[in-house]
C-alpha positions in Angstrom: 174.0 -76.3 -244.5 177.3 -77.7 -243.5 177.8 -81.3 -242.2 178.6 -79.9 -238.8 175.3 -78.0 -238.6 173.3 -81.0 -239.8 174.9 -83.3 -237.1 174.3 -80.6 -234.5 170.7 -80.4 -235.5 170.2 -84.2 -235.3 171.9 -84.4 -231.9 169.5 -81.8 -230.5 166.4 -83.8 -231.6 166.3 -86.1 -228.5 166.6 -83.0 -226.3 163.8 -81.3 -228.2 161.7 -84.4 -227.8 162.3 -84.7 -224.0 161.4 -81.1 -223.5 158.0 -81.7 -225.1 157.0 -84.2 -222.4 154.8 -83.3 -219.4 154.0 -79.8 -220.5 150.4 -80.2 -221.5 149.2 -78.4 -218.4 151.3 -75.3 -219.2 149.7 -72.3 -221.0 150.1 -71.9 -224.7 152.6 -69.0 -224.1 154.7 -71.1 -221.7 154.9 -74.0 -224.2 155.9 -71.6 -226.9 158.6 -70.1 -224.7 160.2 -73.5 -224.1 160.3 -74.2 -227.8 161.7 -70.7 -228.5 164.6 -71.3 -226.1 165.4 -74.6 -227.8 165.4 -72.9 -231.2 167.7 -70.2 -229.9 170.0 -72.8 -228.5 170.2 -74.6 -231.9 170.9 -71.4 -233.8 173.7 -70.5 -231.3 175.3 -73.9 -231.7 175.1 -73.5 -235.5 177.2 -70.3 -235.1 174.6 -68.2 -236.9 173.9 -64.6 -236.0 170.2 -64.1 -235.8 169.5 -60.4 -236.7 166.0 -59.4 -235.7 164.2 -56.1 -236.3 160.9 -55.7 -234.5 158.5 -52.7 -235.1 158.0 -50.8 -231.9 154.3 -50.7 -232.8 153.8 -54.4 -232.0 152.0 -54.9 -228.7 153.0 -58.3 -227.3 149.6 -58.5 -225.5 147.6 -58.4 -228.7 146.8 -61.3 -231.1 148.2 -61.0 -234.6 148.1 -62.8 -237.9 151.7 -63.0 -239.0 152.3 -63.4 -242.8 155.8 -64.5 -243.8 157.7 -65.4 -246.9 158.9 -69.0 -247.0 162.5 -69.7 -248.2 163.7 -72.9 -246.6 163.1 -76.0 -244.5 164.4 -74.4 -241.3 162.3 -71.2 -241.5 160.1 -72.2 -238.5 163.2 -72.4 -236.3 164.2 -68.9 -237.1 160.7 -67.5 -236.8 160.0 -69.1 -233.5 163.4 -68.0 -232.1 162.9 -64.4 -233.2 159.2 -63.8 -232.7 158.1 -61.1 -230.3 154.8 -62.9 -229.7 153.9 -66.6 -229.0 152.2 -68.0 -232.1 151.2 -71.2 -233.8 151.4 -72.1 -237.6 149.0 -73.0 -240.3 150.7 -76.1 -241.7 150.2 -79.0 -244.1 148.8 -82.0 -242.2 151.8 -84.1 -243.3 154.1 -82.1 -241.0 152.3 -83.6 -237.9 153.5 -87.0 -239.1 157.1 -86.0 -238.9 158.7 -87.4 -235.6 159.4 -84.7 -233.0 158.3 -81.9 -235.3 154.8 -83.4 -235.2 155.0 -83.7 -231.4 155.8 -80.0 -231.0 153.3 -79.1 -233.6 150.6 -80.5 -231.4 152.1 -78.8 -228.3 151.9 -75.3 -229.9 148.6 -76.2 -231.6 149.4 -76.3 -235.3 146.3 -75.8 -237.4 146.6 -78.2 -240.3 145.0 -78.6 -243.7 144.8 -81.1 -246.6 145.4 -79.4 -249.9 143.1 -81.8 -251.8 140.1 -81.8 -249.4 137.8 -78.7 -249.7 135.8 -79.5 -246.6 139.1 -79.9 -244.6 140.2 -76.5 -245.8 137.0 -74.9 -244.8 137.4 -76.4 -241.3 141.0 -75.1 -241.2 139.7 -71.6 -241.9 137.1 -71.8 -239.2 139.6 -73.2 -236.7 142.1 -70.4 -237.6 139.5 -67.7 -236.9 138.5 -69.3 -233.6 142.2 -69.5 -232.6 142.7 -65.8 -233.3 139.5 -64.8 -231.5 140.9 -66.7 -228.5 143.6 -64.0 -228.6 146.3 -66.3 -229.8 148.6 -65.3 -232.7 149.0 -67.4 -235.8 151.5 -67.5 -238.7 150.9 -68.4 -242.3 153.2 -68.9 -245.3 151.0 -67.6 -248.2 153.3 -68.9 -250.9 152.3 -72.4 -249.8 155.7 -73.9 -250.3 159.4 -72.9 -250.0 160.8 -70.6 -252.7 164.3 -71.8 -252.1 165.6 -68.3 -253.1 165.3 -64.6 -252.4 162.6 -64.4 -255.0 159.1 -64.9 -253.6 156.5 -67.1 -255.2 153.0 -65.9 -255.8 150.9 -65.4 -252.7 147.6 -67.2 -252.3 145.1 -64.4 -251.4 142.8 -66.9 -249.6 145.5 -67.3 -247.0 144.4 -64.0 -245.5 140.8 -65.1 -244.9 141.4 -65.9 -241.1 142.6 -62.3 -240.5 139.5 -60.9 -242.2 137.2 -63.2 -240.2 138.8 -62.5 -236.8 139.4 -58.8 -237.6 142.9 -58.9 -236.2 146.0 -56.9 -237.1 148.4 -58.4 -239.7 152.1 -58.4 -239.3 154.2 -58.8 -242.5 157.4 -60.7 -241.8 160.5 -60.7 -244.0 162.9 -63.6 -243.8 166.2 -63.5 -245.6 168.9 -65.9 -246.7 167.3 -68.9 -244.9 167.1 -70.8 -248.2 170.9 -71.3 -248.1 170.4 -73.6 -245.1 168.9 -76.2 -247.6 172.1 -76.2 -249.7 174.6 -78.7 -248.6 178.0 -77.2 -247.7 176.6 -73.7 -248.0 177.9 -71.5 -245.3 175.5 -69.1 -243.7 176.7 -66.6 -241.1 173.6 -64.4 -240.6 169.8 -64.8 -240.9 167.7 -61.6 -240.8 164.0 -61.5 -239.7 162.0 -58.3 -239.9 158.7 -57.8 -238.1 157.1 -54.9 -239.9 154.5 -52.4 -238.6 151.1 -54.1 -238.0 148.4 -53.4 -240.5 145.1 -52.6 -238.7 141.9 -54.3 -239.7 140.3 -50.9 -240.5 143.1 -50.3 -243.0 142.9 -53.5 -244.9 139.1 -54.1 -244.6 138.4 -52.0 -247.7 140.8 -54.1 -249.8 139.8 -57.3 -251.5 142.0 -60.4 -250.8 144.2 -59.9 -253.8 144.8 -56.2 -253.1 145.7 -57.0 -249.4 147.9 -59.9 -250.5 149.8 -57.6 -253.0 150.2 -54.9 -250.2 151.7 -57.4 -247.8 153.9 -59.0 -250.4 155.3 -55.6 -251.4 156.1 -54.8 -247.8 157.9 -58.1 -247.3 159.8 -57.6 -250.6 160.9 -54.1 -249.7 163.5 -55.7 -247.4 
């Protein structure tokens, strides 16, 4: 990221915070739409072209479990800005403690977990399933952390449990070149996000978690 883009991002934070006020009575979709517009505005100010490819098989009225690779710190901004469906995130609980990010995380109903607490992780899985059954979409980063490159880390098969429990379709998501945003003075002109064809529950149900994880990882890696 260049110094100009960093300053632009910081200057936008008060605006992002102010937009989070007095919106609790709005629907989940309306809150997400407000945040999406803010993310699009920041990307435009950065001078980055956001190239988005969306499968025509995605029905915006359906709930989905989105599974994305994770390259850099600013991935959520690009994913929110490009997503064809309103969605929340499965996130580390520490992220809710970050000023403004934590505020918006609560507004779009982040589902958090503590890596070291087994009971907390079980609760997270149950909450994720309920969220999906309420017909709201959810995104997870199965690598668990940023790869900081175009090479993906190993996927955690257990990250797919909510999809199996809620019996919803899975959308593999490919994110490219976003890791460069974490490199100071690195110039990024284009970020590409691809929303692949949804995988129906009847198609991944016969697969065990590892097989399904490998299938999704291969789809993401293909681009």
